[in-house]
N, C-alpha and C positions, 0 to 999 in steps of 0.2 A: 479296809485296813489289812495289810499284808501281815501274815504271821512271821514272827521273828525266827522260828525254827519249826520243826515238824510236830513236836509234842508239847502240849500245854498241860500243866499240872492241875490247875484250878480254874474254875469258872465262877464269876461273882457278879452280882446285881447292883447296880445304882438305881435305887427306886426312889424317885423324887415326886413329890406332889406339893405344889405351891413352894413354900419356904421351908419345907421338911423333908428330911431323908429317912427312909425306913432302914433301921439296923437291927441286929439281934444281939442281945446281952447274953453272953455265954456264962454258964454256970462256974462256980469257983473250982469245981472238979473236972472241968472240960479238959480233954487232952491237948487241944490247941487253943491259944488265946484265952486261957482261963480268966474269968472275971472281967473280960473285956468285950467291948462292942465291935462288931465286924459287920461288913455287908453280908447279905445272904448269899449262899452258894456253897460250893464244896469241891472235892476233888473229882477230876475226870477219870472215868474207869478206862482200863486199857482199850485203845482204839476209838474211844469215844470223842466226838467233836465237842469243843467248848460250848456251842449253843444247846446241843442235846443234853449235855451234862447239866447246864443251868436249868433248862426245862424240867429235868428229873428232880434237881435239888428244890426248886421252887414248889414242886408238887409235894415232896416229902416234908418240906419244912412249913409251908403256908397253905397247902391244900390247893394250889392254883393248878388248873388244867388248862394251860395256855393253848389257844388255837394255833394253827400252823402259820398265821399270819406273820410274815417277816418284819412287819413294821413294829411288832411289839418288843422285839429285842434288837438293839443296834449296838455293834461294837463300839466301844468308847475309848478304852485305854488298855494297854498291854503293860504288865509289870515284869521286869527282867532283872535278873541277877547274873551279870556277865552274860554268857551265851545262853543261859538257862532261861526258858519261858516259863516264869512262875504262874502267872494268872493272866486271864483275859477278863476284863470288866465290861459289862454291857449296860447300856442304859435300858430300863425296862419301863414301858408304859403300863402304868397301874391298871390292871384289868378289873379290879373291884375297888369300891370305895373304902379307902383307909383301913386295910386289914390290920388287926392288932393281935391276932392269936397265932402263937408258934405251936406247931404240932409235936414237937419233940419235947418231952418233959424236961424241966429245969431250964430250958431256953426261953427268952421273952422277946417279943417283937416290940420295938419302940420307935415312935415317930419322934425324931429329934430336930428341932429347928436349926438351921445352918449356923445361926448366931450362937448356939449353945455347944457346938463341937468342940471348941477349946476346953470346956469344962467336964467333958466325959472321958471315961477311960477307953480310948480308941486303941485297937491293936496298932503297933507301929507301922506295919506296912499298909494297913488300911488308912491311916492318918496321912501317910506319904502319897497314896493313891488319890485320896480325895482332894488333898492340896494341889496336886498335878492336874487333876481333872478340872478343878475350879480355874486354873491358869490356862485351860485349853489344850493341854499337852495330850498326846496320843500314845506316848511311850514314856515310861519312867524306869530308871535304873536304881535298884537297891544298892547302896554302897556297903562295902564290908564294914564291920565296926572298926573304929579307929583303935590303933594300938597304944 
């Protein structure tokens, strides 16, 4: 998958096992997506490649020490807003059986069945990405709010 521009802001994980997706429920006081479910991941540090950022985020959030095996993380979809490369989402082969513990206080790891996604409070851009990914898209463009 070719990068849409040189700098990616976020790296996120699509962690699927069977009919369920692993999401994080963010606390009501979270700075971003408060009280909503998102995929695991976070901001890329200056000069950090998205895959490196995601490995770091998964270590910080779930305690995963992913081996260098490139088959564990596969680029799946890029989220764009105009020319801005907002996020790269990777499919992540689950290296441990059904993790359920989030290491950051106040955050929760949840296995959510795909059929239940419409009933949970997904962050809007994660909802957009998950729908696009299910349709097999590799890029999705965030549209500006209608006036």
